[in-house]
TORKOL-4160 file (C-alpha; in steps of 0.2 Angstrom, whole numbers, padded with zeros to 4 digits, m for minus):
426
<pt num="1" X="0093" Y="0063" Z="m0054"/>
<pt num="2" X="0079" Y="0075" Z="m0056"/>
<pt num="3" X="0061" Y="0070" Z="m0052"/>
<pt num="4" X="0054" Y="0057" Z="m0064"/>
<pt num="5" X="0036" Y="0063" Z="m0068"/>
<pt num="6" X="0029" Y="0045" Z="m0068"/>
<pt num="7" X="0035" Y="0043" Z="m0050"/>
<pt num="8" X="0024" Y="0057" Z="m0042"/>
<pt num="9" X="0016" Y="0049" Z="m0027"/>
<pt num="10" X="0001" Y="0060" Z="m0029"/>
<pt num="11" X="m0004" Y="0053" Z="m0046"/>
<pt num="12" X="m0020" Y="0044" Z="m0047"/>
<pt num="13" X="m0026" Y="0034" Z="m0062"/>
<pt num="14" X="m0043" Y="0033" Z="m0070"/>
<pt num="15" X="m0041" Y="0014" Z="m0071"/>
<pt num="16" X="m0046" Y="0006" Z="m0055"/>
<pt num="17" X="m0032" Y="0000" Z="m0045"/>
<pt num="18" X="m0035" Y="m0011" Z="m0029"/>
<pt num="19" X="m0027" Y="m0004" Z="m0014"/>
<pt num="20" X="m0015" Y="m0018" Z="m0011"/>
<pt num="21" X="m0010" Y="m0019" Z="m0029"/>
<pt num="22" X="0009" Y="m0021" Z="m0034"/>
<pt num="23" X="0005" Y="m0011" Z="m0050"/>
<pt num="24" X="m0001" Y="0007" Z="m0047"/>
<pt num="25" X="0001" Y="0021" Z="m0060"/>
<pt num="26" X="0018" Y="0024" Z="m0052"/>
<pt num="27" X="0025" Y="0007" Z="m0057"/>
<pt num="28" X="0021" Y="0003" Z="m0075"/>
<pt num="29" X="0032" Y="m0012" Z="m0078"/>
<pt num="30" X="0036" Y="m0020" Z="m0094"/>
<pt num="31" X="0033" Y="m0038" Z="m0100"/>
<pt num="32" X="0027" Y="m0049" Z="m0115"/>
<pt num="33" X="0010" Y="m0056" Z="m0116"/>
<pt num="34" X="0000" Y="m0067" Z="m0127"/>
<pt num="35" X="m0018" Y="m0074" Z="m0128"/>
<pt num="36" X="m0029" Y="m0085" Z="m0139"/>
<pt num="37" X="m0031" Y="m0072" Z="m0151"/>
<pt num="38" X="m0015" Y="m0062" Z="m0150"/>
<pt num="39" X="0003" Y="m0068" Z="m0153"/>
<pt num="40" X="0016" Y="m0062" Z="m0141"/>
<pt num="41" X="0018" Y="m0043" Z="m0140"/>
<pt num="42" X="0025" Y="m0030" Z="m0128"/>
<pt num="43" X="0014" Y="m0024" Z="m0114"/>
<pt num="44" X="0013" Y="m0014" Z="m0097"/>
<pt num="45" X="0002" Y="m0016" Z="m0082"/>
<pt num="46" X="m0009" Y="m0005" Z="m0071"/>
<pt num="47" X="m0019" Y="m0013" Z="m0057"/>
<pt num="48" X="m0027" Y="m0029" Z="m0065"/>
<pt num="49" X="m0026" Y="m0023" Z="m0083"/>
<pt num="50" X="m0013" Y="m0026" Z="m0095"/>
<pt num="51" X="m0009" Y="m0011" Z="m0107"/>
<pt num="52" X="m0006" Y="m0017" Z="m0125"/>
<pt num="53" X="0008" Y="m0006" Z="m0131"/>
<pt num="54" X="0007" Y="m0012" Z="m0149"/>
<pt num="55" X="m0011" Y="m0006" Z="m0150"/>
<pt num="56" X="m0007" Y="0010" Z="m0141"/>
<pt num="57" X="0006" Y="0013" Z="m0155"/>
<pt num="58" X="m0006" Y="0009" Z="m0169"/>
<pt num="59" X="m0019" Y="0021" Z="m0162"/>
<pt num="60" X="m0006" Y="0035" Z="m0162"/>
<pt num="61" X="m0004" Y="0038" Z="m0143"/>
<pt num="62" X="0015" Y="0035" Z="m0143"/>
<pt num="63" X="0019" Y="0048" Z="m0156"/>
<pt num="64" X="0035" Y="0058" Z="m0155"/>
<pt num="65" X="0044" Y="0044" Z="m0146"/>
<pt num="66" X="0058" Y="0035" Z="m0154"/>
<pt num="67" X="0049" Y="0019" Z="m0156"/>
<pt num="68" X="0042" Y="0009" Z="m0171"/>
<pt num="69" X="0028" Y="m0003" Z="m0171"/>
<pt num="70" X="0040" Y="m0017" Z="m0173"/>
<pt num="71" X="0047" Y="m0013" Z="m0156"/>
<pt num="72" X="0031" Y="m0018" Z="m0148"/>
<pt num="73" X="0024" Y="m0031" Z="m0161"/>
<pt num="74" X="0037" Y="m0044" Z="m0155"/>
<pt num="75" X="0040" Y="m0058" Z="m0143"/>
<pt num="76" X="0054" Y="m0049" Z="m0132"/>
<pt num="77" X="0058" Y="m0032" Z="m0124"/>
<pt num="78" X="0075" Y="m0032" Z="m0132"/>
<pt num="79" X="0070" Y="m0021" Z="m0147"/>
<pt num="80" X="0062" Y="m0008" Z="m0136"/>
<pt num="81" X="0077" Y="m0009" Z="m0124"/>
<pt num="82" X="0089" Y="m0006" Z="m0138"/>
<pt num="83" X="0083" Y="0012" Z="m0139"/>
<pt num="84" X="0091" Y="0015" Z="m0122"/>
<pt num="85" X="0087" Y="0022" Z="m0105"/>
<pt num="86" X="0080" Y="0039" Z="m0110"/>
<pt num="87" X="0068" Y="0032" Z="m0123"/>
<pt num="88" X="0061" Y="0020" Z="m0110"/>
<pt num="89" X="0060" Y="0033" Z="m0097"/>
<pt num="90" X="0050" Y="0044" Z="m0109"/>
<pt num="91" X="0039" Y="0030" Z="m0114"/>
<pt num="92" X="0035" Y="0026" Z="m0096"/>
<pt num="93" X="0032" Y="0045" Z="m0093"/>
<pt num="94" X="0020" Y="0045" Z="m0108"/>
<pt num="95" X="0010" Y="0030" Z="m0101"/>
<pt num="96" X="0009" Y="0039" Z="m0084"/>
<pt num="97" X="0001" Y="0054" Z="m0093"/>
<pt num="98" X="m0011" Y="0044" Z="m0103"/>
<pt num="99" X="m0018" Y="0035" Z="m0088"/>
<pt num="100" X="m0018" Y="0050" Z="m0076"/>
<pt num="101" X="m0035" Y="0054" Z="m0070"/>
<pt num="102" X="m0033" Y="0072" Z="m0075"/>
<pt num="103" X="m0029" Y="0068" Z="m0093"/>
<pt num="104" X="m0044" Y="0065" Z="m0104"/>
<pt num="105" X="m0035" Y="0060" Z="m0121"/>
<pt num="106" X="m0037" Y="0041" Z="m0119"/>
<pt num="107" X="m0050" Y="0039" Z="m0105"/>
<pt num="108" X="m0063" Y="0049" Z="m0115"/>
<pt num="109" X="m0062" Y="0037" Z="m0130"/>
<pt num="110" X="m0071" Y="0021" Z="m0124"/>
<pt num="111" X="m0068" Y="0012" Z="m0140"/>
<pt num="112" X="m0049" Y="0014" Z="m0138"/>
<pt num="113" X="m0049" Y="0010" Z="m0120"/>
<pt num="114" X="m0057" Y="m0007" Z="m0123"/>
<pt num="115" X="m0044" Y="m0011" Z="m0136"/>
<pt num="116" X="m0029" Y="m0005" Z="m0126"/>
<pt num="117" X="m0034" Y="m0012" Z="m0108"/>
<pt num="118" X="m0035" Y="m0031" Z="m0107"/>
<pt num="119" X="m0040" Y="m0040" Z="m0091"/>
<pt num="120" X="m0024" Y="m0048" Z="m0084"/>
<pt num="121" X="m0033" Y="m0065" Z="m0083"/>
<pt num="122" X="m0036" Y="m0065" Z="m0101"/>
<pt num="123" X="m0017" Y="m0066" Z="m0106"/>
<pt num="124" X="m0003" Y="m0078" Z="m0103"/>
<pt num="125" X="0014" Y="m0070" Z="m0098"/>
<pt num="126" X="0029" Y="m0075" Z="m0108"/>
<pt num="127" X="0048" Y="m0074" Z="m0105"/>
<pt num="128" X="0050" Y="m0055" Z="m0107"/>
<pt num="129" X="0068" Y="m0054" Z="m0113"/>
<pt num="130" X="0080" Y="m0064" Z="m0124"/>
<pt num="131" X="0093" Y="m0067" Z="m0111"/>
<pt num="132" X="0111" Y="m0068" Z="m0119"/>
<pt num="133" X="0121" Y="m0070" Z="m0104"/>
<pt num="134" X="0118" Y="m0074" Z="m0085"/>
<pt num="135" X="0129" Y="m0069" Z="m0071"/>
<pt num="136" X="0125" Y="m0074" Z="m0053"/>
<pt num="137" X="0134" Y="m0065" Z="m0039"/>
<pt num="138" X="0136" Y="m0070" Z="m0020"/>
<pt num="139" X="0134" Y="m0053" Z="m0012"/>
<pt num="140" X="0124" Y="m0055" Z="0004"/>
<pt num="141" X="0136" Y="m0055" Z="0019"/>
<pt num="142" X="0124" Y="m0064" Z="0030"/>
<pt num="143" X="0122" Y="m0078" Z="0017"/>
<pt num="144" X="0140" Y="m0080" Z="0014"/>
<pt num="145" X="0144" Y="m0080" Z="0033"/>
<pt num="146" X="0130" Y="m0093" Z="0036"/>
<pt num="147" X="0137" Y="m0105" Z="0022"/>
<pt num="148" X="0155" Y="m0102" Z="0028"/>
<pt num="149" X="0150" Y="m0107" Z="0046"/>
<pt num="150" X="0141" Y="m0123" Z="0040"/>
<pt num="151" X="0154" Y="m0129" Z="0028"/>
<pt num="152" X="0171" Y="m0122" Z="0034"/>
<pt num="153" X="0179" Y="m0114" Z="0049"/>
<pt num="154" X="0166" Y="m0104" Z="0059"/>
<pt num="155" X="0179" Y="m0092" Z="0064"/>
<pt num="156" X="0184" Y="m0088" Z="0046"/>
<pt num="157" X="0167" Y="m0090" Z="0038"/>
<pt num="158" X="0171" Y="m0078" Z="0024"/>
<pt num="159" X="0184" Y="m0082" Z="0011"/>
<pt num="160" X="0199" Y="m0070" Z="0011"/>
<pt num="161" X="0192" Y="m0061" Z="m0005"/>
<pt num="162" X="0174" Y="m0059" Z="0000"/>
<pt num="163" X="0175" Y="m0041" Z="0008"/>
<pt num="164" X="0186" Y="m0035" Z="m0007"/>
<pt num="165" X="0176" Y="m0040" Z="m0022"/>
<pt num="166" X="0158" Y="m0045" Z="m0028"/>
<pt num="167" X="0161" Y="m0064" Z="m0030"/>
<pt num="168" X="0151" Y="m0070" Z="m0046"/>
<pt num="169" X="0151" Y="m0084" Z="m0058"/>
<pt num="170" X="0144" Y="m0086" Z="m0076"/>
<pt num="171" X="0127" Y="m0096" Z="m0076"/>
<pt num="172" X="0117" Y="m0104" Z="m0089"/>
<pt num="173" X="0105" Y="m0093" Z="m0098"/>
<pt num="174" X="0096" Y="m0107" Z="m0108"/>
<pt num="175" X="0088" Y="m0114" Z="m0093"/>
<pt num="176" X="0080" Y="m0098" Z="m0086"/>
<pt num="177" X="0062" Y="m0100" Z="m0086"/>
<pt num="178" X="0046" Y="m0089" Z="m0082"/>
<pt num="179" X="0036" Y="m0090" Z="m0066"/>
<pt num="180" X="0023" Y="m0104" Z="m0066"/>
<pt num="181" X="0034" Y="m0116" Z="m0076"/>
<pt num="182" X="0037" Y="m0132" Z="m0066"/>
<pt num="183" X="0054" Y="m0138" Z="m0062"/>
<pt num="184" X="0060" Y="m0156" Z="m0063"/>
<pt num="185" X="0070" Y="m0162" Z="m0049"/>
<pt num="186" X="0088" Y="m0163" Z="m0055"/>
<pt num="187" X="0099" Y="m0178" Z="m0055"/>
<pt num="188" X="0118" Y="m0179" Z="m0053"/>
<pt num="189" X="0132" Y="m0186" Z="m0043"/>
<pt num="190" X="0131" Y="m0185" Z="m0024"/>
<pt num="191" X="0141" Y="m0192" Z="m0010"/>
<pt num="192" X="0130" Y="m0196" Z="0005"/>
<pt num="193" X="0144" Y="m0206" Z="0014"/>
<pt num="194" X="0161" Y="m0197" Z="0015"/>
<pt num="195" X="0170" Y="m0214" Z="0017"/>
<pt num="196" X="0162" Y="m0221" Z="0001"/>
<pt num="197" X="0163" Y="m0217" Z="m0018"/>
<pt num="198" X="0149" Y="m0205" Z="m0025"/>
<pt num="199" X="0133" Y="m0211" Z="m0032"/>
<pt num="200" X="0122" Y="m0206" Z="m0046"/>
<pt num="201" X="0105" Y="m0201" Z="m0040"/>
<pt num="202" X="0091" Y="m0188" Z="m0039"/>
<pt num="203" X="0095" Y="m0173" Z="m0029"/>
<pt num="204" X="0089" Y="m0176" Z="m0011"/>
<pt num="205" X="0093" Y="m0158" Z="m0004"/>
<pt num="206" X="0084" Y="m0147" Z="m0017"/>
<pt num="207" X="0083" Y="m0129" Z="m0012"/>
<pt num="208" X="0077" Y="m0112" Z="m0017"/>
<pt num="209" X="0088" Y="m0096" Z="m0017"/>
<pt num="210" X="0079" Y="m0079" Z="m0014"/>
<pt num="211" X="0086" Y="m0067" Z="m0026"/>
<pt num="212" X="0083" Y="m0052" Z="m0037"/>
<pt num="213" X="0091" Y="m0049" Z="m0054"/>
<pt num="214" X="0094" Y="m0034" Z="m0065"/>
<pt num="215" X="0092" Y="m0033" Z="m0084"/>
<pt num="216" X="0104" Y="m0022" Z="m0094"/>
<pt num="217" X="0103" Y="m0011" Z="m0108"/>
<pt num="218" X="0117" Y="m0012" Z="m0121"/>
<pt num="219" X="0134" Y="m0008" Z="m0112"/>
<pt num="220" X="0150" Y="m0002" Z="m0119"/>
<pt num="221" X="0161" Y="m0010" Z="m0132"/>
<pt num="222" X="0173" Y="m0024" Z="m0128"/>
<pt num="223" X="0188" Y="m0017" Z="m0119"/>
<pt num="224" X="0179" Y="m0003" Z="m0110"/>
<pt num="225" X="0173" Y="m0002" Z="m0092"/>
<pt num="226" X="0157" Y="0004" Z="m0084"/>
<pt num="227" X="0160" Y="0014" Z="m0068"/>
<pt num="228" X="0149" Y="0014" Z="m0052"/>
<pt num="229" X="0144" Y="0032" Z="m0056"/>
<pt num="230" X="0138" Y="0026" Z="m0074"/>
<pt num="231" X="0131" Y="0009" Z="m0069"/>
<pt num="232" X="0112" Y="0013" Z="m0066"/>
<pt num="233" X="0111" Y="0021" Z="m0084"/>
<pt num="234" X="0115" Y="0004" Z="m0091"/>
<pt num="235" X="0101" Y="m0005" Z="m0080"/>
<pt num="236" X="0084" Y="m0007" Z="m0087"/>
<pt num="237" X="0075" Y="m0015" Z="m0072"/>
<pt num="238" X="0073" Y="m0029" Z="m0060"/>
<pt num="239" X="0064" Y="m0045" Z="m0057"/>
<pt num="240" X="0062" Y="m0058" Z="m0044"/>
<pt num="241" X="0074" Y="m0073" Z="m0046"/>
<pt num="242" X="0073" Y="m0090" Z="m0038"/>
<pt num="243" X="0090" Y="m0098" Z="m0042"/>
<pt num="244" X="0086" Y="m0116" Z="m0038"/>
<pt num="245" X="0100" Y="m0125" Z="m0030"/>
<pt num="246" X="0104" Y="m0144" Z="m0028"/>
<pt num="247" X="0114" Y="m0143" Z="m0012"/>
<pt num="248" X="0120" Y="m0161" Z="m0012"/>
<pt num="249" X="0126" Y="m0161" Z="m0030"/>
<pt num="250" X="0134" Y="m0144" Z="m0027"/>
<pt num="251" X="0144" Y="m0150" Z="m0011"/>
<pt num="252" X="0152" Y="m0164" Z="m0021"/>
<pt num="253" X="0155" Y="m0154" Z="m0038"/>
<pt num="254" X="0159" Y="m0136" Z="m0033"/>
<pt num="255" X="0178" Y="m0138" Z="m0029"/>
<pt num="256" X="0188" Y="m0131" Z="m0038"/>
<pt num="257" X="0178" Y="m0122" Z="m0052"/>
<pt num="258" X="0161" Y="m0119" Z="m0043"/>
<pt num="259" X="0143" Y="m0125" Z="m0046"/>
<pt num="260" X="0138" Y="m0133" Z="m0062"/>
<pt num="261" X="0124" Y="m0147" Z="m0062"/>
<pt num="262" X="0118" Y="m0140" Z="m0045"/>
<pt num="263" X="0113" Y="m0124" Z="m0054"/>
<pt num="264" X="0111" Y="m0126" Z="m0073"/>
<pt num="265" X="0094" Y="m0136" Z="m0072"/>
<pt num="266" X="0083" Y="m0121" Z="m0069"/>
<pt num="267" X="0082" Y="m0103" Z="m0063"/>
<pt num="268" X="0064" Y="m0094" Z="m0062"/>
<pt num="269" X="0061" Y="m0076" Z="m0064"/>
<pt num="270" X="0045" Y="m0065" Z="m0062"/>
<pt num="271" X="0037" Y="m0060" Z="m0078"/>
<pt num="272" X="0035" Y="m0041" Z="m0076"/>
<pt num="273" X="0051" Y="m0031" Z="m0076"/>
<pt num="274" X="0050" Y="m0016" Z="m0064"/>
<pt num="275" X="0061" Y="m0002" Z="m0071"/>
<pt num="276" X="0075" Y="0005" Z="m0061"/>
<pt num="277" X="0067" Y="0022" Z="m0063"/>
<pt num="278" X="0051" Y="0016" Z="m0054"/>
<pt num="279" X="0062" Y="0011" Z="m0039"/>
<pt num="280" X="0071" Y="0027" Z="m0037"/>
<pt num="281" X="0060" Y="0033" Z="m0023"/>
<pt num="282" X="0065" Y="0018" Z="m0012"/>
<pt num="283" X="0084" Y="0021" Z="m0012"/>
<pt num="284" X="0092" Y="0019" Z="0005"/>
<pt num="285" X="0110" Y="0018" Z="0012"/>
<pt num="286" X="0118" Y="0001" Z="0010"/>
<pt num="287" X="0129" Y="m0008" Z="0024"/>
<pt num="288" X="0145" Y="0000" Z="0029"/>
<pt num="289" X="0159" Y="m0008" Z="0019"/>
<pt num="290" X="0175" Y="m0012" Z="0028"/>
<pt num="291" X="0189" Y="m0013" Z="0024"/>
<pt num="292" X="0187" Y="0002" Z="0012"/>
<pt num="293" X="0184" Y="m0004" Z="m0006"/>
<pt num="294" X="0196" Y="m0002" Z="m0020"/>
<pt num="295" X="0194" Y="0014" Z="m0030"/>
<pt num="296" X="0184" Y="0006" Z="m0045"/>
<pt num="297" X="0171" Y="0000" Z="m0032"/>
<pt num="298" X="0169" Y="0016" Z="m0023"/>
<pt num="299" X="0152" Y="0026" Z="m0026"/>
<pt num="300" X="0143" Y="0041" Z="m0020"/>
<pt num="301" X="0125" Y="0043" Z="m0014"/>
<pt num="302" X="0112" Y="0029" Z="m0011"/>
<pt num="303" X="0113" Y="0014" Z="m0022"/>
<pt num="304" X="0104" Y="0001" Z="m0011"/>
<pt num="305" X="0085" Y="m0001" Z="m0012"/>
<pt num="306" X="0072" Y="m0005" Z="0001"/>
<pt num="307" X="0063" Y="m0020" Z="m0007"/>
<pt num="308" X="0053" Y="m0032" Z="0005"/>
<pt num="309" X="0055" Y="m0050" Z="0000"/>
<pt num="310" X="0044" Y="m0065" Z="0006"/>
<pt num="311" X="0045" Y="m0084" Z="0002"/>
<pt num="312" X="0031" Y="m0096" Z="0004"/>
<pt num="313" X="0030" Y="m0115" Z="0002"/>
<pt num="314" X="0013" Y="m0122" Z="m0004"/>
<pt num="315" X="0013" Y="m0141" Z="m0003"/>
<pt num="316" X="0003" Y="m0150" Z="m0015"/>
<pt num="317" X="m0016" Y="m0149" Z="m0011"/>
<pt num="318" X="m0011" Y="m0138" Z="0004"/>
<pt num="319" X="m0010" Y="m0119" Z="0009"/>
<pt num="320" X="0004" Y="m0107" Z="0008"/>
<pt num="321" X="0016" Y="m0106" Z="0023"/>
<pt num="322" X="0027" Y="m0090" Z="0024"/>
<pt num="323" X="0044" Y="m0096" Z="0028"/>
<pt num="324" X="0055" Y="m0081" Z="0026"/>
<pt num="325" X="0054" Y="m0062" Z="0026"/>
<pt num="326" X="0070" Y="m0053" Z="0020"/>
<pt num="327" X="0075" Y="m0037" Z="0011"/>
<pt num="328" X="0086" Y="m0032" Z="m0004"/>
<pt num="329" X="0093" Y="m0017" Z="0007"/>
<pt num="330" X="0104" Y="m0030" Z="0016"/>
<pt num="331" X="0115" Y="m0033" Z="0001"/>
<pt num="332" X="0133" Y="m0029" Z="0005"/>
<pt num="333" X="0138" Y="m0027" Z="m0013"/>
<pt num="334" X="0125" Y="m0016" Z="m0023"/>
<pt num="335" X="0121" Y="m0017" Z="m0042"/>
<pt num="336" X="0132" Y="m0003" Z="m0047"/>
<pt num="337" X="0147" Y="m0011" Z="m0039"/>
<pt num="338" X="0142" Y="m0028" Z="m0047"/>
<pt num="339" X="0141" Y="m0020" Z="m0064"/>
<pt num="340" X="0157" Y="m0010" Z="m0062"/>
<pt num="341" X="0167" Y="m0026" Z="m0056"/>
<pt num="342" X="0159" Y="m0036" Z="m0070"/>
<pt num="343" X="0166" Y="m0024" Z="m0083"/>
<pt num="344" X="0182" Y="m0018" Z="m0075"/>
<pt num="345" X="0192" Y="m0030" Z="m0086"/>
<pt num="346" X="0184" Y="m0024" Z="m0102"/>
<pt num="347" X="0170" Y="m0037" Z="m0102"/>
<pt num="348" X="0156" Y="m0031" Z="m0113"/>
<pt num="349" X="0138" Y="m0031" Z="m0106"/>
<pt num="350" X="0124" Y="m0033" Z="m0119"/>
<pt num="351" X="0106" Y="m0029" Z="m0120"/>
<pt num="352" X="0096" Y="m0042" Z="m0111"/>
<pt num="353" X="0109" Y="m0049" Z="m0100"/>
<pt num="354" X="0103" Y="m0055" Z="m0083"/>
<pt num="355" X="0113" Y="m0052" Z="m0067"/>
<pt num="356" X="0108" Y="m0061" Z="m0051"/>
<pt num="357" X="0110" Y="m0053" Z="m0034"/>
<pt num="358" X="0115" Y="m0070" Z="m0025"/>
<pt num="359" X="0105" Y="m0076" Z="m0011"/>
<pt num="360" X="0098" Y="m0062" Z="0000"/>
<pt num="361" X="0098" Y="m0066" Z="0018"/>
<pt num="362" X="0095" Y="m0054" Z="0033"/>
<pt num="363" X="0102" Y="m0054" Z="0050"/>
<pt num="364" X="0089" Y="m0064" Z="0059"/>
<pt num="365" X="0085" Y="m0083" Z="0056"/>
<pt num="366" X="0068" Y="m0079" Z="0049"/>
<pt num="367" X="0076" Y="m0068" Z="0036"/>
<pt num="368" X="0087" Y="m0081" Z="0029"/>
<pt num="369" X="0085" Y="m0083" Z="0010"/>
<pt num="370" X="0087" Y="m0102" Z="0007"/>
<pt num="371" X="0081" Y="m0118" Z="0015"/>
<pt num="372" X="0100" Y="m0123" Z="0018"/>
<pt num="373" X="0100" Y="m0108" Z="0031"/>
<pt num="374" X="0082" Y="m0108" Z="0037"/>
<pt num="375" X="0083" Y="m0127" Z="0042"/>
<pt num="376" X="0102" Y="m0125" Z="0046"/>
<pt num="377" X="0108" Y="m0139" Z="0034"/>
<pt num="378" X="0092" Y="m0149" Z="0039"/>
<pt num="379" X="0095" Y="m0149" Z="0057"/>
<pt num="380" X="0080" Y="m0138" Z="0061"/>
<pt num="381" X="0065" Y="m0143" Z="0051"/>
<pt num="382" X="0052" Y="m0130" Z="0047"/>
<pt num="383" X="0034" Y="m0132" Z="0052"/>
<pt num="384" X="0021" Y="m0130" Z="0038"/>
<pt num="385" X="0003" Y="m0125" Z="0041"/>
<pt num="386" X="m0003" Y="m0142" Z="0036"/>
<pt num="387" X="0007" Y="m0150" Z="0050"/>
<pt num="388" X="0021" Y="m0157" Z="0039"/>
<pt num="389" X="0040" Y="m0152" Z="0041"/>
<pt num="390" X="0053" Y="m0147" Z="0028"/>
<pt num="391" X="0071" Y="m0148" Z="0028"/>
<pt num="392" X="0072" Y="m0145" Z="0010"/>
<pt num="393" X="0060" Y="m0144" Z="m0005"/>
<pt num="394" X="0049" Y="m0159" Z="m0008"/>
<pt num="395" X="0041" Y="m0165" Z="m0024"/>
<pt num="396" X="0024" Y="m0157" Z="m0027"/>
<pt num="397" X="0029" Y="m0141" Z="m0017"/>
<pt num="398" X="0026" Y="m0124" Z="m0025"/>
<pt num="399" X="0039" Y="m0111" Z="m0020"/>
<pt num="400" X="0032" Y="m0093" Z="m0021"/>
<pt num="401" X="0042" Y="m0077" Z="m0019"/>
<pt num="402" X="0035" Y="m0060" Z="m0018"/>
<pt num="403" X="0042" Y="m0043" Z="m0017"/>
<pt num="404" X="0037" Y="m0025" Z="m0015"/>
<pt num="405" X="0043" Y="m0007" Z="m0010"/>
<pt num="406" X="0032" Y="0004" Z="0001"/>
<pt num="407" X="0034" Y="0023" Z="0004"/>
<pt num="408" X="0023" Y="0038" Z="0005"/>
<pt num="409" X="0007" Y="0027" Z="0002"/>
<pt num="410" X="0014" Y="0020" Z="m0014"/>
<pt num="411" X="0017" Y="0002" Z="m0016"/>
<pt num="412" X="0028" Y="m0004" Z="m0031"/>
<pt num="413" X="0029" Y="m0023" Z="m0033"/>
<pt num="414" X="0035" Y="m0037" Z="m0044"/>
<pt num="415" X="0020" Y="m0049" Z="m0043"/>
<pt num="416" X="0027" Y="m0066" Z="m0039"/>
<pt num="417" X="0039" Y="m0079" Z="m0046"/>
<pt num="418" X="0033" Y="m0097" Z="m0042"/>
<pt num="419" X="0038" Y="m0114" Z="m0047"/>
<pt num="420" X="0032" Y="m0132" Z="m0043"/>
<pt num="421" X="0044" Y="m0146" Z="m0041"/>
<pt num="422" X="0040" Y="m0162" Z="m0052"/>
<pt num="423" X="0048" Y="m0178" Z="m0048"/>
<pt num="424" X="0065" Y="m0183" Z="m0056"/>
<pt num="425" X="0063" Y="m0192" Z="m0072"/>
<pt num="426" X="0068" Y="m0210" Z="m0074"/>
């Protein structure tokens, strides 16, 4: 891939960007915002300012790009994404040029600047995409091994198929929510005593799962496949994903067809979609895959990404405690392999589909991506800064995930995804 102009680490913006910001001029993510005076519309972000793309279009700054006003004057990114990878790349490059400190076109027109740039605290983030289908993978070897050791034979922690294919399941898209929306503790069947029948109760072992997710452009028609070499052309960008999990409900229900009530009550995503283009400078080698994968899963080059991930628990009326630091680069199966496997049977991917990474755990105990692993099934409680302990997530806890990449002095981040747990309803 040739150098993308918007990724140039030397770029500086005429918009003030705090030194530790996730959103320098090299990021320019996409999202949907609204305010008291404005209905939902498409936006980007630089520093602590939201870039109103609808207004930019009206003022004529997006001429000679394949977008219409209706692509931005809408409540989702889907119409914009329908224009495809090249169009979105050209749009991001145009934004980069407009906000470059060496470019006077926009910065010299103060009346336009005031209309285009909105303080981030003056808007509310909306769900950025109309998500059609949601697939969640299980692609961290460390996570799968830990779970296998806890619940099965430690000597054979990985199931026989795990090193041969990216295991996935079809999730529930209707309950995907935006960061900041609270999550009600789920209820279902649990089996506290192996010797007795199950009971109906509120989940007692509520967990987070540290994940990322990628969002797709339109794929190929039903019956055709996307290769690993083509896969990134069909990926729009990435978000942080907290795929909440009711461990006790899942333990009882998941055999033989997998998670159901344990997963479909809520999954939270971060509101700004960081384009895959913006993440290109952070590509790294992935883990060595043995045994050698089958032909359709083989790939060339670097398809893993160095994205540092952190999880915090903020008790009600308390301060944050960092409980986990992991990294997306640990993933055994990369996004291109996941998309190739998903479509190898002819399954059609559509614009706005969401594909989750699966829990991202690293090689050390402080890099495990779930409470199940961090507390080792509740046997090693975590100490909070306020002196309390956690085996799993309690009512009132706010779980916060943050992620960013850092290289050559450029930090590209996702902001955060957070969700507070409300008590189960009667």
